[in-house]
Rosetta silent file (secondary structure, phi, psi, omega in degrees, C-alpha in Angstrom):
SEQUENCE: XXXXXXXXXXXXXXXXXXXXXXXXXXXXXXXXXXXXXXXXXXXXXXXXXXXXXXXXXXXXXXXXXXXXXXXXXXXXXXXXXXXXXXXXXXXXXXXXXXXXXXXXXXXXXXXXXXXXXXXXXXXXXXXXXXXXXXXXXXXXXXXXXXXXXXXXXXXXXXXXXXXXXXXXXXXXXXXXXXXXXXXXXXXXXXXXXXXXXXXXXXXXXXXXXXXXXXXXXXXXXXXXXXXXXXXXXXX
SCORE:     score description
SCORE:     0.000 S_00000001
   1 L     0.000  -45.158  178.911   12.440  -50.044  -90.689 S_00000001
   2 H   -66.008  -34.610  179.693    9.214  -48.458  -91.950 S_00000001
   3 H   -64.688  -38.857  178.973    7.295  -51.610  -91.075 S_00000001
   4 H   -66.636  -42.012 -179.840    8.503  -51.449  -87.442 S_00000001
   5 H   -66.125  -37.006  179.402    7.534  -47.785  -87.110 S_00000001
   6 H   -67.930  -33.992  178.281    4.042  -48.406  -88.488 S_00000001
   7 H   -70.787  -35.200 -178.876    3.393  -51.200  -85.989 S_00000001
   8 H   -68.282  -21.476 -179.665    4.495  -49.001  -83.069 S_00000001
   9 L   -88.974   -6.394 -179.727    1.851  -46.419  -83.970 S_00000001
  10 L   -75.344  148.796  177.710   -1.011  -48.914  -83.937 S_00000001
  11 L   -81.699 -175.190  179.890   -3.495  -48.940  -80.948 S_00000001
  12 L   -72.989  145.726  177.147   -4.517  -51.858  -78.697 S_00000001
  13 L   -74.832  167.255 -179.617   -6.401  -54.695  -80.260 S_00000001
  14 H   -62.139  -38.728  179.357   -9.946  -55.570  -79.179 S_00000001
  15 H   -64.110  -42.098  179.358   -8.715  -58.612  -77.275 S_00000001
  16 H   -64.712  -38.544  178.142   -6.205  -56.499  -75.341 S_00000001
  17 H   -64.467  -44.099 -179.960   -8.927  -53.963  -74.453 S_00000001
  18 H   -63.383  -42.312  179.118  -11.251  -56.709  -73.218 S_00000001
  19 H   -64.232  -40.290  179.018   -8.464  -58.263  -71.150 S_00000001
  20 H   -64.579  -41.576  178.376   -7.576  -54.891  -69.619 S_00000001
  21 H   -64.942  -41.638  179.972  -11.220  -54.235  -68.703 S_00000001
  22 H   -63.537  -43.291  179.060  -11.546  -57.718  -67.204 S_00000001
  23 H   -64.183  -42.354  178.213   -8.380  -57.301  -65.117 S_00000001
  24 H   -63.457  -41.424  178.503   -9.543  -53.878  -63.919 S_00000001
  25 H   -64.125  -39.606  178.516  -12.977  -55.221  -63.004 S_00000001
  26 H   -62.802  -42.261  179.798  -11.374  -58.102  -61.113 S_00000001
  27 H   -65.382  -42.392  179.459   -9.158  -55.704  -59.155 S_00000001
  28 H   -65.097  -41.110  178.867  -12.108  -53.430  -58.334 S_00000001
  29 H   -64.399  -41.815  178.771  -14.250  -56.391  -57.238 S_00000001
  30 H   -64.416  -40.901  179.109  -11.456  -57.714  -55.028 S_00000001
  31 H   -65.806  -41.967  178.597  -10.933  -54.265  -53.489 S_00000001
  32 H   -63.899  -42.456  178.158  -14.672  -53.841  -52.847 S_00000001
  33 H   -62.751  -38.757  178.881  -14.891  -57.301  -51.272 S_00000001
  34 H   -64.784  -43.630 -179.828  -11.906  -56.492  -49.070 S_00000001
  35 H   -64.369  -42.432  178.817  -13.453  -53.199  -47.923 S_00000001
  36 H   -63.430  -41.265  179.490  -16.797  -54.888  -47.173 S_00000001
  37 H   -63.768  -43.949  179.040  -15.046  -57.649  -45.215 S_00000001
  38 H   -63.476  -41.689  179.258  -13.046  -55.154  -43.174 S_00000001
  39 H   -63.508  -41.076  179.422  -16.195  -53.105  -42.476 S_00000001
  40 H   -65.167  -40.765  178.487  -18.060  -56.244  -41.385 S_00000001
  41 H   -62.768  -44.376  179.751  -15.214  -57.271  -39.087 S_00000001
  42 H   -66.224  -37.223  179.015  -15.126  -53.838  -37.474 S_00000001
  43 H   -65.396  -44.147  178.531  -18.927  -53.797  -37.082 S_00000001
  44 H   -64.874  -38.241  178.759  -18.905  -57.208  -35.384 S_00000001
  45 H   -64.800  -40.809  178.246  -16.022  -56.136  -33.169 S_00000001
  46 H   -63.741  -41.384  177.882  -17.904  -52.997  -32.164 S_00000001
  47 H   -64.087  -40.301  179.944  -21.013  -55.060  -31.361 S_00000001
  48 H   -65.216  -43.270  177.202  -18.946  -57.493  -29.321 S_00000001
  49 H   -62.995  -41.147  178.553  -17.310  -54.677  -27.358 S_00000001
  50 H   -63.913  -37.241  178.144  -20.719  -53.089  -26.795 S_00000001
  51 H   -64.717  -44.218  178.078  -22.048  -56.444  -25.551 S_00000001
  52 H   -62.628  -42.286  178.876  -19.166  -56.803  -23.080 S_00000001
  53 H   -64.673  -38.459  177.663  -19.700  -53.252  -21.854 S_00000001
  54 H   -62.370  -46.844 -179.498  -23.433  -53.936  -21.466 S_00000001
  55 H   -60.532  -47.229 -179.358  -22.740  -57.102  -19.455 S_00000001
  56 H   -64.372  -37.245  179.540  -20.239  -55.349  -17.191 S_00000001
  57 H   -66.187  -44.491  178.587  -22.602  -52.419  -16.686 S_00000001
  58 H   -64.285  -43.043 -179.685  -25.560  -54.606  -15.689 S_00000001
  59 H   -62.910  -45.127 -179.557  -23.377  -56.703  -13.387 S_00000001
  60 H   -65.254  -37.431  178.378  -21.864  -53.657  -11.682 S_00000001
  61 H   -62.492  -44.656 -179.984  -25.300  -52.093  -11.242 S_00000001
  62 H   -66.541  -39.523  177.268  -26.643  -55.209   -9.503 S_00000001
  63 H   -60.204  -47.537 -179.481  -23.553  -55.454   -7.300 S_00000001
  64 H   -64.990  -38.976 -179.747  -23.906  -51.831   -6.247 S_00000001
  65 H   -62.148  -48.277 -178.514  -27.657  -52.202   -5.737 S_00000001
  66 H   -71.089  -32.276  177.641  -27.328  -55.192   -3.423 S_00000001
  67 H   -68.211  -29.082 -179.833  -24.368  -53.681   -1.568 S_00000001
  68 L   -92.053    3.019  179.505  -26.442  -50.571   -0.847 S_00000001
  69 E   -67.261  138.903  178.035  -29.466  -52.584    0.286 S_00000001
  70 E   -98.794  172.864  179.021  -30.597  -51.821    3.812 S_00000001
  71 L   -61.983  132.426 -177.980  -32.155  -54.129    6.341 S_00000001
  72 L   -65.388  141.102 -179.121  -35.583  -55.166    5.183 S_00000001
  73 L   -56.550  154.062 -174.444  -38.413  -53.663    7.196 S_00000001
  74 H   -58.305  -40.068 -178.396  -39.788  -55.792   10.008 S_00000001
  75 H   -67.567  -38.317 -179.097  -43.105  -56.434    8.312 S_00000001
  76 H   -74.249  -30.819 -175.306  -41.441  -57.504    5.062 S_00000001
  77 H   -88.551  -10.742 -177.791  -38.809  -59.677    6.770 S_00000001
  78 L   -92.648  115.018 -179.670  -41.157  -61.512    9.121 S_00000001
  79 L   -62.362  -21.737 -177.607  -42.611  -64.661    7.505 S_00000001
  80 L   -99.964   10.426 -178.898  -45.483  -64.575   10.025 S_00000001
  81 L   -67.709  148.303 -179.404  -46.375  -60.922    9.472 S_00000001
  82 L   -74.490   70.651  179.826  -50.052  -60.197    8.717 S_00000001
  83 L  -140.789   71.425 -170.650  -49.471  -59.503    5.025 S_00000001
  84 L   -67.075  -17.517 -176.743  -51.022  -62.419    3.127 S_00000001
  85 L   -73.516  -31.565  178.404  -50.755  -60.776   -0.299 S_00000001
  86 L  -149.385   72.597 -177.629  -46.936  -60.927   -0.439 S_00000001
  87 L   -72.987  157.802  173.204  -45.406  -62.802    2.513 S_00000001
  88 E   -73.120  130.887 -179.429  -41.700  -63.305    3.092 S_00000001
  89 L  -114.816   26.302 -176.324  -40.674  -66.781    1.944 S_00000001
  90 E  -100.070  138.331 -179.853  -37.099  -66.665    3.213 S_00000001
  91 L   -69.850  -39.143 -177.958  -35.716  -69.072    5.778 S_00000001
  92 L  -101.434  106.693 -176.568  -33.231  -66.534    7.185 S_00000001
  93 L   -77.544   -6.384  179.228  -35.067  -63.375    8.218 S_00000001
  94 L   -83.405   -7.062 -176.657  -31.778  -61.539    8.967 S_00000001
  95 L   -71.686  147.561  174.284  -30.928  -61.213    5.278 S_00000001
  96 L   -84.720  -11.890  173.176  -31.051  -57.847    3.551 S_00000001
  97 E  -121.135  128.031 -176.343  -32.216  -59.730    0.444 S_00000001
  98 E  -130.954  167.028  172.307  -35.204  -62.029    0.827 S_00000001
  99 E   -90.998  130.898 -174.719  -37.574  -64.117   -1.267 S_00000001
 100 E  -156.341  153.616  175.397  -40.921  -62.447   -1.660 S_00000001
 101 L  -106.933  133.622 -178.936  -43.890  -62.259   -4.035 S_00000001
 102 L   -68.110  -33.931  177.631  -45.051  -58.816   -5.191 S_00000001
 103 L  -140.315  163.304 -174.202  -48.700  -59.888   -5.363 S_00000001
 104 L   -63.863  -29.977 -177.018  -50.693  -62.871   -4.212 S_00000001
 105 L   -86.567    4.317  178.932  -51.196  -64.203   -7.747 S_00000001
 106 L   -62.328  138.253 -177.858  -47.449  -64.312   -8.510 S_00000001
 107 L   -74.702  -31.862 -176.857  -46.403  -67.718   -9.769 S_00000001
 108 L  -146.084  148.682  177.300  -42.983  -67.689   -8.089 S_00000001
 109 L   -69.631  158.891  178.844  -41.190  -65.584   -5.471 S_00000001
 110 E  -126.163  159.101  174.746  -38.519  -63.080   -6.491 S_00000001
 111 E   -70.952  127.054 -172.851  -35.425  -61.726   -4.801 S_00000001
 112 E  -123.130  140.026  174.665  -36.502  -58.613   -2.922 S_00000001
 113 E  -148.508  162.954  177.727  -34.490  -55.819   -1.312 S_00000001
 114 E  -120.895  126.528 -177.960  -34.974  -52.299    0.012 S_00000001
 115 E   -90.581  154.192  179.075  -32.535  -49.552   -0.932 S_00000001
 116 L   -75.181  -18.680  175.280  -31.487  -46.711    1.335 S_00000001
 117 L  -155.153  160.226 -177.775  -32.302  -44.257   -1.470 S_00000001
 118 L   -74.903  133.990  177.755  -33.925  -44.284   -4.891 S_00000001
 119 L   -86.572  151.225 -177.765  -31.552  -44.938   -7.786 S_00000001
 120 L   -61.080  -24.797 -176.689  -31.773  -42.767  -10.959 S_00000001
 121 L   -70.537  -21.688 -179.068  -32.597  -45.803  -13.096 S_00000001
 122 L   -86.238   85.954 -178.945  -35.937  -46.253  -11.342 S_00000001
 123 L  -109.502  161.666 -178.097  -37.946  -43.708  -13.282 S_00000001
 124 L  -150.706  132.952 -177.259  -41.641  -43.464  -13.848 S_00000001
 125 L  -111.471 -158.330  177.575  -43.658  -41.434  -16.324 S_00000001
 126 L    61.649   25.554  177.476  -47.302  -40.741  -17.142 S_00000001
 127 L    70.970   14.098 -179.659  -47.614  -38.390  -14.175 S_00000001
 128 L   -78.554  158.391  179.790  -47.417  -41.269  -11.678 S_00000001
 129 L   -65.817  163.483 -178.260  -45.906  -40.752   -8.221 S_00000001
 130 L   -61.452  145.684  179.501  -42.223  -41.374   -7.619 S_00000001
 131 L   -74.539  143.294  178.943  -41.126  -44.980   -7.366 S_00000001
 132 L   -79.433 -171.466 -175.021  -40.167  -46.220   -3.940 S_00000001
 133 L  -101.205   14.086  179.750  -36.987  -47.930   -2.871 S_00000001
 134 E  -104.601  124.778 -174.668  -38.326  -51.509   -2.759 S_00000001
 135 E  -135.381  154.415  173.713  -37.528  -53.630   -5.792 S_00000001
 136 E  -117.053  148.352  174.314  -37.779  -57.215   -7.025 S_00000001
 137 E   -95.823  120.192 -172.887  -35.445  -58.942   -9.468 S_00000001
 138 E  -121.330  132.755  179.379  -37.522  -60.396  -12.297 S_00000001
 139 E  -134.298  126.340  178.428  -36.339  -62.708  -15.087 S_00000001
 140 E  -157.551  133.012  175.619  -38.452  -64.090  -17.895 S_00000001
 141 L    53.510   42.081  176.745  -37.775  -65.092  -21.518 S_00000001
 142 L    80.182   -0.880 -178.103  -34.196  -63.820  -21.428 S_00000001
 143 E  -106.020  125.044  177.191  -35.164  -60.371  -20.110 S_00000001
 144 E  -102.490  126.274 -175.307  -33.843  -59.240  -16.718 S_00000001
 145 E  -137.016  162.870  169.261  -35.869  -56.459  -15.088 S_00000001
 146 E  -104.257  127.348  177.540  -36.437  -54.664  -11.821 S_00000001
 147 E   -97.422  128.809 -178.480  -40.033  -54.779  -10.611 S_00000001
 148 E   -86.799  125.019 -174.583  -41.146  -51.747   -8.639 S_00000001
 149 L   -92.981  -19.183 -176.699  -43.064  -52.716   -5.554 S_00000001
 150 L   -84.005   66.887  176.314  -44.261  -49.305   -4.361 S_00000001
 151 L  -129.764  157.463  178.421  -47.447  -49.326   -6.423 S_00000001
 152 L   -62.814  101.110 -173.382  -51.033  -49.607   -5.241 S_00000001
 153 H   -64.284  -29.860 -177.116  -51.101  -53.378   -4.838 S_00000001
 154 H   -68.695  -15.970  178.785  -54.880  -53.554   -4.609 S_00000001
 155 H   -90.360   -2.763 -176.683  -55.140  -52.344   -8.221 S_00000001
 156 L   -98.116  132.768  179.188  -52.948  -55.156   -9.527 S_00000001
 157 L  -111.049  -23.586  179.433  -54.481  -58.373  -10.751 S_00000001
 158 L  -150.426  170.539 -179.174  -51.486  -60.070  -12.392 S_00000001
 159 H   -65.336  -23.731  179.127  -47.730  -59.710  -12.794 S_00000001
 160 H   -67.112  -16.896  178.629  -48.283  -58.084  -16.179 S_00000001
 161 H   -83.853  -10.068 -177.490  -49.705  -55.056  -14.328 S_00000001
 162 L   -74.905  146.934  174.799  -46.445  -54.452  -12.484 S_00000001
 163 L   -81.518  136.596 -178.189  -44.120  -51.662  -13.516 S_00000001
 164 E  -129.658  147.359  169.543  -40.730  -52.872  -14.729 S_00000001
 165 E  -115.323  114.484 -176.538  -37.396  -51.287  -15.556 S_00000001
 166 E   -72.611  131.968  176.090  -35.534  -53.438  -18.076 S_00000001
 167 E   -99.495  -42.122 -178.038  -31.898  -54.106  -17.263 S_00000001
 168 E  -159.501  137.307  173.891  -30.924  -56.506  -20.043 S_00000001
 169 L   -95.574   10.728 -173.246  -32.608  -58.483  -22.844 S_00000001
 170 L  -114.982   12.025 -179.153  -29.629  -60.857  -23.090 S_00000001
 171 E   -85.681  101.305 -177.486  -29.798  -62.827  -19.817 S_00000001
 172 E   -70.642  -38.115 -174.196  -30.379  -66.370  -21.001 S_00000001
 173 E  -154.681  150.689  170.821  -30.329  -67.943  -17.543 S_00000001
 174 E  -119.894  129.436  175.225  -29.871  -67.201  -13.844 S_00000001
 175 E  -115.908  148.959 -177.284  -28.304  -69.798  -11.563 S_00000001
 176 E  -109.177  123.625 -175.242  -28.248  -69.679   -7.764 S_00000001
 177 E  -103.800  125.495 -179.419  -24.993  -70.550   -6.039 S_00000001
 178 E  -123.623  155.297  172.411  -25.073  -72.001   -2.522 S_00000001
 179 E   -94.582  121.907  179.674  -22.474  -73.294   -0.124 S_00000001
 180 E   -95.597  106.657 -177.424  -23.105  -76.923    0.735 S_00000001
 181 L   -69.347  -24.300  179.639  -21.753  -77.520    4.232 S_00000001
 182 L   -69.690  -42.196 -179.657  -22.187  -81.277    3.911 S_00000001
 183 L  -100.513   -1.503 -177.659  -19.837  -81.587    0.946 S_00000001
 184 L    51.761   51.021 -179.481  -17.830  -78.414    1.693 S_00000001
 185 E  -152.793  163.304  176.612  -18.306  -77.213   -1.860 S_00000001
 186 E   -86.715  140.652  176.403  -20.248  -74.734   -3.933 S_00000001
 187 E  -126.825  143.773 -179.491  -23.310  -75.918   -5.806 S_00000001
 188 E  -114.027  127.052 -176.503  -25.153  -74.147   -8.589 S_00000001
 189 E  -121.046  144.708  176.960  -28.900  -74.599   -8.923 S_00000001
 190 L   -77.649  -20.911  179.145  -31.321  -73.551  -11.652 S_00000001
 191 L  -126.799  154.340  177.928  -34.042  -73.035   -9.007 S_00000001
 192 L   -59.566  144.409  178.913  -33.894  -71.620   -5.456 S_00000001
 193 L   -81.754  141.153  175.881  -33.096  -74.181   -2.769 S_00000001
 194 E   -81.443  153.237  176.951  -35.707  -75.029   -0.193 S_00000001
 195 L   -69.465  136.150  178.114  -34.941  -74.802    3.493 S_00000001
 196 L   -66.155  -19.992 -179.133  -34.112  -78.207    4.995 S_00000001
 197 L   -91.742  -23.594 -177.868  -36.275  -77.307    8.002 S_00000001
 198 L  -152.738  109.796 -175.635  -39.288  -76.023    6.076 S_00000001
 199 L   -73.490   -2.828  175.278  -39.878  -76.787    2.408 S_00000001
 200 L   -89.059   -9.160  178.536  -42.250  -73.822    2.151 S_00000001
 201 L  -110.196  155.038 -176.016  -39.346  -71.415    2.746 S_00000001
 202 E  -117.161  152.838  176.793  -36.410  -70.715    0.440 S_00000001
 203 L   -93.084  138.423  176.003  -32.722  -70.112    1.042 S_00000001
 204 L   -79.302  128.688 -179.468  -31.106  -66.920   -0.192 S_00000001
 205 L   -70.864  155.217  174.834  -28.133  -67.788   -2.430 S_00000001
 206 L   -75.076  -29.853 -179.044  -24.666  -66.498   -1.668 S_00000001
 207 E  -143.848  154.277  168.949  -24.181  -65.594   -5.323 S_00000001
 208 E  -108.981  135.301  172.867  -26.124  -65.177   -8.543 S_00000001
 209 E  -106.715  114.471  178.690  -24.648  -66.441  -11.788 S_00000001
 210 E   -97.821  126.398  179.876  -25.911  -64.430  -14.748 S_00000001
 211 E  -110.311  107.226  179.626  -25.455  -66.068  -18.151 S_00000001
 212 E   -93.933  142.957  179.226  -25.615  -63.505  -20.961 S_00000001
 213 E  -141.203  129.356  176.442  -25.960  -64.578  -24.577 S_00000001
 214 E  -144.251  118.335 -174.951  -25.835  -62.507  -27.757 S_00000001
 215 L    54.039 -118.104 -179.146  -25.450  -64.146  -31.182 S_00000001
 216 L  -101.293   11.593 -179.076  -22.515  -66.560  -30.748 S_00000001
 217 E  -104.362  132.454  176.891  -21.113  -64.873  -27.617 S_00000001
 218 E  -127.867  128.272 -178.893  -21.826  -66.188  -24.110 S_00000001
 219 E  -129.158  138.259  176.396  -20.582  -64.442  -20.965 S_00000001
 220 E  -113.142  138.153  177.209  -21.002  -65.444  -17.327 S_00000001
 221 E  -134.241  147.876 -179.293  -20.881  -63.002  -14.446 S_00000001
 222 E  -109.748  130.440  177.654  -21.126  -63.511  -10.672 S_00000001
 223 E  -117.718  116.561  178.498  -23.123  -61.151   -8.447 S_00000001
 224 E   -73.403  144.284  176.194  -22.615  -61.523   -4.669 S_00000001
 225 L  -106.670  123.489 -179.732  -25.646  -61.370   -2.414 S_00000001
 226 L   -65.961  127.352  179.258  -25.051  -59.667    0.962 S_00000001
 227 L  -127.567  163.518  174.059  -25.706  -62.087    3.797 S_00000001
 228 L   -54.914  148.531 -175.363  -25.197  -61.949    7.564 S_00000001
 229 H   -57.675  -27.500 -179.340  -21.538  -62.301    8.498 S_00000001
 230 H   -67.807  -20.224 -178.941  -22.113  -65.716   10.003 S_00000001
 231 H  -107.627    6.483 -173.455  -22.977  -67.004    6.526 S_00000001
 232 L   -78.417  125.071  177.021  -20.330  -65.084    4.583 S_00000001
 233 L  -135.664  151.782  179.737  -18.051  -67.263    2.454 S_00000001
 234 L   -90.784  136.320 -178.503  -15.695  -66.439   -0.374 S_00000001
 235 L  -104.801    0.000    0.000  -16.462  -67.845   -3.803 S_00000001
């Protein structure tokens, strides 16, 4: 009886203490790993949601911009107008969106439109005058921007001198969607299509396909281009 009572008053052995510490450390490590994993999942989910919101915002802005575009001025819409520095390169001069180069040294034409009023996103600092309502859509190295055309063109020597408003750094590619009347189907091209009547002029696409990419996420969005009613087709 005395032997049993003396054993009950003894403390934990060294082995039991070490095992208890090891089990506690294992539980704490597992809990910390779980918390870190949950935090990482939530952070990635937040980034993914932010990416989707960014894509939808850029797409909606371009849709609204092109829908509010007014008829291009006569000088800008006439391919034969006396403006050799940035002529209209569009086959259909009735379009409110045309192909045009901002300066003579531009390597490729850009989609050009004129808005009925200046949008708040077109801001300009450094004490420069207010930006006009004529803009180009510019895409290079995954960055989609608006190029402001109402700048003193004679002071510009290259496209790097142009003022830009960045819309998105995640646009991997832009494709141009046309309606092919010969095959009665839609075709998507990586480059603007030339006019069948004049290979020096370009056709305005019915739609733009924007391909956004961020990490392992890829999203495609369609932006309609306003065209004369005779060319309007549903995609």
